[in-house]
N, CA, C and O atoms as a GROMACS GRO file, in nm:
protein
  388
    1UNK      N    1   5.609  11.679   5.984
    1UNK     CA    2   5.505  11.690   6.103
    1UNK      C    3   5.467  11.828   6.100
    1UNK      O    4   5.548  11.914   6.065
    2UNK      N    5   5.339  11.860   6.137
    2UNK     CA    6   5.271  11.996   6.118
    2UNK      C    7   5.302  12.052   6.266
    2UNK      O    8   5.274  11.986   6.367
    3UNK      N    9   5.367  12.189   6.271
    3UNK     CA   10   5.399  12.257   6.375
    3UNK      C   11   5.263  12.284   6.459
    3UNK      O   12   5.149  12.307   6.419
    4UNK      N   13   5.328  12.269   6.616
    4UNK     CA   14   5.199  12.308   6.700
    4UNK      C   15   5.178  12.443   6.712
    4UNK      O   16   5.264  12.528   6.734
    5UNK      N   17   5.051  12.460   6.696
    5UNK     CA   18   5.004  12.609   6.719
    5UNK      C   19   5.042  12.655   6.855
    5UNK      O   20   5.045  12.587   6.957
    6UNK      N   21   5.074  12.789   6.841
    6UNK     CA   22   5.128  12.861   6.975
    6UNK      C   23   5.024  12.940   7.037
    6UNK      O   24   5.059  13.039   7.100
    7UNK      N   25   4.884  12.906   7.028
    7UNK     CA   26   4.778  12.971   7.046
    7UNK      C   27   4.677  12.884   7.129
    7UNK      O   28   4.635  12.775   7.090
    8UNK      N   29   4.642  12.943   7.245
    8UNK     CA   30   4.536  12.855   7.336
    8UNK      C   31   4.416  12.842   7.286
    8UNK      O   32   4.352  12.947   7.285
    9UNK      N   33   4.353  12.735   7.239
    9UNK     CA   34   4.202  12.746   7.174
    9UNK      C   35   4.131  12.651   7.264
    9UNK      O   36   4.165  12.534   7.245
   10UNK      N   37   4.042  12.669   7.354
   10UNK     CA   38   3.974  12.590   7.454
   10UNK      C   39   3.840  12.542   7.389
   10UNK      O   40   3.770  12.598   7.304
   11UNK      N   41   3.821  12.414   7.458
   11UNK     CA   42   3.682  12.367   7.418
   11UNK      C   43   3.565  12.432   7.496
   11UNK      O   44   3.576  12.524   7.578
   12UNK      N   45   3.440  12.364   7.455
   12UNK     CA   46   3.334  12.416   7.546
   12UNK      C   47   3.355  12.414   7.669
   12UNK      O   48   3.295  12.501   7.733
   13UNK      N   49   3.433  12.329   7.738
   13UNK     CA   50   3.456  12.311   7.874
   13UNK      C   51   3.570  12.415   7.937
   13UNK      O   52   3.603  12.423   8.055
   14UNK      N   53   3.613  12.479   7.842
   14UNK     CA   54   3.723  12.569   7.877
   14UNK      C   55   3.854  12.506   7.917
   14UNK      O   56   3.928  12.551   8.005
   15UNK      N   57   3.876  12.393   7.844
   15UNK     CA   58   3.999  12.336   7.853
   15UNK      C   59   4.066  12.300   7.727
   15UNK      O   60   4.003  12.282   7.623
   16UNK      N   61   4.214  12.288   7.738
   16UNK     CA   62   4.288  12.232   7.604
   16UNK      C   63   4.374  12.133   7.680
   16UNK      O   64   4.403  12.134   7.800
   17UNK      N   65   4.413  12.035   7.573
   17UNK     CA   66   4.503  11.934   7.631
   17UNK      C   67   4.596  11.906   7.541
   17UNK      O   68   4.558  11.868   7.431
   18UNK      N   69   4.729  11.918   7.567
   18UNK     CA   70   4.836  11.867   7.494
   18UNK      C   71   4.874  11.732   7.550
   18UNK      O   72   4.863  11.711   7.670
   19UNK      N   73   4.923  11.630   7.458
   19UNK     CA   74   4.953  11.505   7.495
   19UNK      C   75   5.102  11.486   7.444
   19UNK      O   76   5.143  11.541   7.342
   20UNK      N   77   5.181  11.402   7.526
   20UNK     CA   78   5.322  11.362   7.518
   20UNK      C   79   5.324  11.212   7.519
   20UNK      O   80   5.306  11.150   7.624
   21UNK      N   81   5.347  11.150   7.403
   21UNK     CA   82   5.336  11.015   7.388
   21UNK      C   83   5.208  10.952   7.443
   21UNK      O   84   5.106  11.020   7.454
   22UNK      N   85   5.211  10.833   7.475
   22UNK     CA   86   5.090  10.757   7.522
   22UNK      C   87   5.027  10.775   7.653
   22UNK      O   88   4.908  10.753   7.674
   23UNK      N   89   5.122  10.820   7.752
   23UNK     CA   90   5.076  10.827   7.891
   23UNK      C   91   5.043  10.978   7.943
   23UNK      O   92   4.945  11.014   8.009
   24UNK      N   93   5.144  11.050   7.897
   24UNK     CA   94   5.138  11.201   7.959
   24UNK      C   95   5.063  11.294   7.899
   24UNK      O   96   5.051  11.287   7.776
   25UNK      N   97   5.003  11.389   7.965
   25UNK     CA   98   4.916  11.492   7.904
   25UNK      C   99   4.933  11.606   7.984
   25UNK      O  100   4.954  11.586   8.104
   26UNK      N  101   4.928  11.724   7.942
   26UNK     CA  102   4.919  11.861   8.025
   26UNK      C  103   4.795  11.940   7.984
   26UNK      O  104   4.776  11.982   7.870
   27UNK      N  105   4.721  11.953   8.079
   27UNK     CA  106   4.583  11.999   8.075
   27UNK      C  107   4.585  12.135   8.103
   27UNK      O  108   4.657  12.173   8.195
   28UNK      N  109   4.513  12.222   8.036
   28UNK     CA  110   4.523  12.389   8.041
   28UNK      C  111   4.387  12.405   8.059
   28UNK      O  112   4.307  12.351   7.982
   29UNK      N  113   4.346  12.487   8.172
   29UNK     CA  114   4.200  12.540   8.178
   29UNK      C  115   4.198  12.700   8.195
   29UNK      O  116   4.291  12.754   8.255
   30UNK      N  117   4.105  12.766   8.149
   30UNK     CA  118   4.074  12.901   8.165
   30UNK      C  119   3.967  12.941   8.260
   30UNK      O  120   3.903  13.046   8.259
   31UNK      N  121   3.956  12.835   8.348
   31UNK     CA  122   3.864  12.881   8.451
   31UNK      C  123   3.913  12.835   8.606
   31UNK      O  124   3.832  12.813   8.695
   32UNK      N  125   4.051  12.824   8.621
   32UNK     CA  126   4.095  12.789   8.741
   32UNK      C  127   4.176  12.912   8.809
   32UNK      O  128   4.138  13.029   8.811
   33UNK      N  129   4.285  12.864   8.858
   33UNK     CA  130   4.352  12.974   8.930
   33UNK      C  131   4.415  13.078   8.851
   33UNK      O  132   4.503  13.050   8.770
   34UNK      N  133   4.370  13.207   8.872
   34UNK     CA  134   4.390  13.312   8.771
   34UNK      C  135   4.286  13.353   8.676
   34UNK      O  136   4.294  13.460   8.615
   35UNK      N  137   4.182  13.265   8.660
   35UNK     CA  138   4.094  13.320   8.560
   35UNK      C  139   4.039  13.433   8.564
   35UNK      O  140   4.026  13.500   8.462
   36UNK      N  141   3.994  13.476   8.689
   36UNK     CA  142   3.950  13.613   8.692
   36UNK      C  143   4.044  13.719   8.644
   36UNK      O  144   3.994  13.829   8.618
   37UNK      N  145   4.173  13.702   8.627
   37UNK     CA  146   4.260  13.788   8.579
   37UNK      C  147   4.273  13.749   8.424
   37UNK      O  148   4.332  13.826   8.347
   38UNK      N  149   4.230  13.661   8.391
   38UNK     CA  150   4.237  13.628   8.241
   38UNK      C  151   4.354  13.550   8.211
   38UNK      O  152   4.405  13.546   8.099
   39UNK      N  153   4.409  13.471   8.338
   39UNK     CA  154   4.523  13.381   8.347
   39UNK      C  155   4.476  13.248   8.335
   39UNK      O  156   4.356  13.221   8.326
   40UNK      N  157   4.570  13.161   8.334
   40UNK     CA  158   4.528  13.008   8.292
   40UNK      C  159   4.610  12.907   8.414
   40UNK      O  160   4.705  12.942   8.484
   41UNK      N  161   4.544  12.777   8.417
   41UNK     CA  162   4.604  12.687   8.499
   41UNK      C  163   4.636  12.576   8.421
   41UNK      O  164   4.573  12.546   8.319
   42UNK      N  165   4.759  12.496   8.476
   42UNK     CA  166   4.800  12.369   8.416
   42UNK      C  167   4.789  12.270   8.496
   42UNK      O  168   4.787  12.302   8.615
   43UNK      N  169   4.778  12.135   8.467
   43UNK     CA  170   4.783  12.038   8.544
   43UNK      C  171   4.862  11.922   8.455
   43UNK      O  172   4.817  11.890   8.345
   44UNK      N  173   4.980  11.862   8.508
   44UNK     CA  174   5.045  11.758   8.423
   44UNK      C  175   4.957  11.623   8.469
   44UNK      O  176   4.918  11.612   8.585
   45UNK      N  177   4.932  11.531   8.375
   45UNK     CA  178   4.849  11.406   8.397
   45UNK      C  179   4.918  11.306   8.335
   45UNK      O  180   4.994  11.325   8.240
   46UNK      N  181   4.890  11.181   8.393
   46UNK     CA  182   4.915  11.047   8.347
   46UNK      C  183   4.824  10.954   8.381
   46UNK      O  184   4.790  10.932   8.497
   47UNK      N  185   4.774  10.888   8.267
   47UNK     CA  186   4.662  10.801   8.272
   47UNK      C  187   4.539  10.871   8.339
   47UNK      O  188   4.475  10.824   8.433
   48UNK      N  189   4.518  10.980   8.282
   48UNK     CA  190   4.396  11.052   8.321
   48UNK      C  191   4.378  11.123   8.477
   48UNK      O  192   4.280  11.188   8.515
   49UNK      N  193   4.491  11.095   8.549
   49UNK     CA  194   4.521  11.147   8.681
   49UNK      C  195   4.607  11.255   8.697
   49UNK      O  196   4.716  11.252   8.639
   50UNK      N  197   4.573  11.362   8.774
   50UNK     CA  198   4.693  11.471   8.817
   50UNK      C  199   4.815  11.415   8.872
   50UNK      O  200   4.807  11.333   8.963
   51UNK      N  201   4.926  11.451   8.826
   51UNK     CA  202   5.051  11.393   8.891
   51UNK      C  203   5.139  11.516   8.948
   51UNK      O  204   5.122  11.631   8.906
   52UNK      N  205   5.220  11.488   9.030
   52UNK     CA  206   5.327  11.579   9.075
   52UNK      C  207   5.453  11.561   8.961
   52UNK      O  208   5.500  11.450   8.939
   53UNK      N  209   5.495  11.665   8.901
   53UNK     CA  210   5.599  11.667   8.805
   53UNK      C  211   5.694  11.766   8.840
   53UNK      O  212   5.672  11.885   8.816
   54UNK      N  213   5.802  11.727   8.894
   54UNK     CA  214   5.903  11.840   8.916
   54UNK      C  215   5.939  11.923   8.814
   54UNK      O  216   5.947  11.867   8.705
   55UNK      N  217   5.969  12.062   8.818
   55UNK     CA  218   5.961  12.158   8.726
   55UNK      C  219   5.815  12.211   8.642
   55UNK      O  220   5.805  12.307   8.566
   56UNK      N  221   5.728  12.132   8.677
   56UNK     CA  222   5.589  12.177   8.593
   56UNK      C  223   5.502  12.196   8.740
   56UNK      O  224   5.455  12.309   8.757
   57UNK      N  225   5.482  12.116   8.825
   57UNK     CA  226   5.406  12.130   8.940
   57UNK      C  227   5.452  12.236   9.046
   57UNK      O  228   5.574  12.256   9.046
   58UNK      N  229   5.376  12.308   9.137
   58UNK     CA  230   5.460  12.397   9.234
   58UNK      C  231   5.501  12.290   9.356
   58UNK      O  232   5.479  12.169   9.363
   59UNK      N  233   5.563  12.371   9.440
   59UNK     CA  234   5.585  12.296   9.556
   59UNK      C  235   5.490  12.241   9.640
   59UNK      O  236   5.508  12.135   9.698
   60UNK      N  237   5.378  12.314   9.650
   60UNK     CA  238   5.271  12.290   9.732
   60UNK      C  239   5.146  12.223   9.642
   60UNK      O  240   5.043  12.181   9.696
   61UNK      N  241   5.163  12.221   9.540
   61UNK     CA  242   4.997  12.174   9.451
   61UNK      C  243   5.069  12.099   9.329
   61UNK      O  244   5.179  12.134   9.287
   62UNK      N  245   4.997  11.997   9.278
   62UNK     CA  246   5.017  11.931   9.150
   62UNK      C  247   4.990  12.017   9.045
   62UNK      O  248   5.052  11.998   8.941
   63UNK      N  249   4.909  12.108   9.052
   63UNK     CA  250   4.844  12.210   8.947
   63UNK      C  251   4.941  12.365   8.971
   63UNK      O  252   4.995  12.392   9.078
   64UNK      N  253   4.945  12.434   8.873
   64UNK     CA  254   5.014  12.562   8.866
   64UNK      C  255   4.934  12.670   8.793
   64UNK      O  256   4.918  12.662   8.671
   65UNK      N  257   4.889  12.759   8.859
   65UNK     CA  258   4.789  12.869   8.789
   65UNK      C  259   4.870  13.009   8.787
   65UNK      O  260   4.990  13.021   8.811
   66UNK      N  261   4.783  13.110   8.753
   66UNK     CA  262   4.815  13.236   8.737
   66UNK      C  263   4.928  13.246   8.598
   66UNK      O  264   5.027  13.320   8.600
   67UNK      N  265   4.900  13.179   8.510
   67UNK     CA  266   5.003  13.177   8.371
   67UNK      C  267   4.928  13.245   8.283
   67UNK      O  268   4.809  13.238   8.252
   68UNK      N  269   5.036  13.326   8.239
   68UNK     CA  270   4.998  13.376   8.094
   68UNK      C  271   4.999  13.277   7.988
   68UNK      O  272   5.048  13.166   8.009
   69UNK      N  273   4.945  13.310   7.862
   69UNK     CA  274   4.964  13.228   7.752
   69UNK      C  275   5.128  13.184   7.712
   69UNK      O  276   5.161  13.069   7.687
   70UNK      N  277   5.210  13.288   7.714
   70UNK     CA  278   5.335  13.256   7.698
   70UNK      C  279   5.395  13.159   7.797
   70UNK      O  280   5.466  13.064   7.764
   71UNK      N  281   5.361  13.189   7.923
   71UNK     CA  282   5.415  13.086   8.020
   71UNK      C  283   5.358  12.943   8.038
   71UNK      O  284   5.412  12.856   8.106
   72UNK      N  285   5.222  12.926   7.956
   72UNK     CA  286   5.156  12.802   7.927
   72UNK      C  287   5.249  12.720   7.843
   72UNK      O  288   5.282  12.606   7.873
   73UNK      N  289   5.301  12.802   7.711
   73UNK     CA  290   5.375  12.725   7.631
   73UNK      C  291   5.537  12.720   7.679
   73UNK      O  292   5.622  12.658   7.614
   74UNK      N  293   5.557  12.772   7.765
   74UNK     CA  294   5.712  12.740   7.828
   74UNK      C  295   5.696  12.614   7.911
   74UNK      O  296   5.794  12.542   7.930
   75UNK      N  297   5.562  12.581   7.970
   75UNK     CA  298   5.561  12.455   8.036
   75UNK      C  299   5.525  12.349   7.921
   75UNK      O  300   5.583  12.241   7.919
   76UNK      N  301   5.448  12.376   7.844
   76UNK     CA  302   5.438  12.286   7.723
   76UNK      C  303   5.583  12.243   7.682
   76UNK      O  304   5.610  12.123   7.690
   77UNK      N  305   5.665  12.321   7.643
   77UNK     CA  306   5.783  12.281   7.601
   77UNK      C  307   5.867  12.220   7.703
   77UNK      O  308   5.960  12.150   7.664
   78UNK      N  309   5.847  12.237   7.836
   78UNK     CA  310   5.936  12.201   7.949
   78UNK      C  311   5.865  12.023   7.959
   78UNK      O  312   5.931  11.926   7.995
   79UNK      N  313   5.763  12.021   7.930
   79UNK     CA  314   5.685  11.881   7.964
   79UNK      C  315   5.758  11.795   7.844
   79UNK      O  316   5.794  11.679   7.862
   80UNK      N  317   5.775  11.862   7.723
   80UNK     CA  318   5.800  11.777   7.596
   80UNK      C  319   5.938  11.727   7.631
   80UNK      O  320   5.969  11.611   7.605
   81UNK      N  321   6.029  11.815   7.694
   81UNK     CA  322   6.169  11.808   7.719
   81UNK      C  323   6.191  11.692   7.842
   81UNK      O  324   6.290  11.619   7.841
   82UNK      N  325   6.092  11.681   7.945
   82UNK     CA  326   6.062  11.584   8.046
   82UNK      C  327   6.034  11.453   7.998
   82UNK      O  328   6.097  11.356   8.041
   83UNK      N  329   5.933  11.441   7.900
   83UNK     CA  330   5.870  11.313   7.864
   83UNK      C  331   5.973  11.281   7.756
   83UNK      O  332   5.991  11.160   7.740
   84UNK      N  333   6.040  11.358   7.684
   84UNK     CA  334   6.114  11.310   7.560
   84UNK      C  335   6.021  11.273   7.445
   84UNK      O  336   6.045  11.185   7.362
   85UNK      N  337   5.897  11.358   7.449
   85UNK     CA  338   5.778  11.330   7.344
   85UNK      C  339   5.752  11.457   7.309
   85UNK      O  340   5.740  11.539   7.399
   86UNK      N  341   5.739  11.501   7.161
   86UNK     CA  342   5.682  11.642   7.135
   86UNK      C  343   5.550  11.652   7.160
   86UNK      O  344   5.480  11.551   7.148
   87UNK      N  345   5.503  11.755   7.193
   87UNK     CA  346   5.371  11.808   7.215
   87UNK      C  347   5.282  11.780   7.109
   87UNK      O  348   5.326  11.792   6.994
   88UNK      N  349   5.149  11.739   7.129
   88UNK     CA  350   5.056  11.724   7.031
   88UNK      C  351   4.936  11.797   7.080
   88UNK      O  352   4.919  11.799   7.202
   89UNK      N  353   4.842  11.863   6.994
   89UNK     CA  354   4.733  11.891   7.060
   89UNK      C  355   4.619  11.791   7.034
   89UNK      O  356   4.586  11.752   6.922
   90UNK      N  357   4.558  11.752   7.157
   90UNK     CA  358   4.438  11.643   7.167
   90UNK      C  359   4.309  11.716   7.174
   90UNK      O  360   4.284  11.803   7.258
   91UNK      N  361   4.238  11.681   7.094
   91UNK     CA  362   4.102  11.764   7.075
   91UNK      C  363   4.005  11.697   7.199
   91UNK      O  364   3.907  11.765   7.230
   92UNK      N  365   4.022  11.592   7.257
   92UNK     CA  366   3.943  11.537   7.361
   92UNK      C  367   3.970  11.587   7.488
   92UNK      O  368   4.087  11.603   7.522
   93UNK      N  369   3.870  11.616   7.567
   93UNK     CA  370   3.891  11.668   7.711
   93UNK      C  371   3.923  11.555   7.815
   93UNK      O  372   3.871  11.444   7.803
   94UNK      N  373   4.002  11.581   7.909
   94UNK     CA  374   4.016  11.494   8.028
   94UNK      C  375   3.952  11.522   8.135
   94UNK      O  376   3.918  11.639   8.148
   95UNK      N  377   3.924  11.444   8.222
   95UNK     CA  378   3.846  11.472   8.351
   95UNK      C  379   3.885  11.589   8.405
   95UNK      O  380   4.004  11.623   8.409
   96UNK      N  381   3.793  11.655   8.449
   96UNK     CA  382   3.838  11.787   8.530
   96UNK      C  383   3.916  11.762   8.686
   96UNK      O  384   3.857  11.698   8.773
   97UNK      N  385   3.991  11.794   8.698
   97UNK     CA  386   4.078  11.766   8.846
   97UNK      C  387   4.026  11.860   8.940
   97UNK      O  388   4.070  11.864   9.055
   0.00000   0.00000   0.00000
């Protein structure tokens, strides 16, 4: 299996999606919380809807912002551990949350 790229590469909408199995994904955007500082926002999703996931989401919101690229990949790894599926890059965009 090809190794997952550890570089964020966004589509025209400013989004990158990692999938975990058939139902779970982690959406990363470069135009959310922290974007004005060059940082990123993530949202765990199931069936194209933002979900609260303990250890990924914040206590006050389903999304988590103000993340560096390294921190995004820490959450990608954590999501893989939670779902028990390896992360795969998905070329399609999810609905904006």
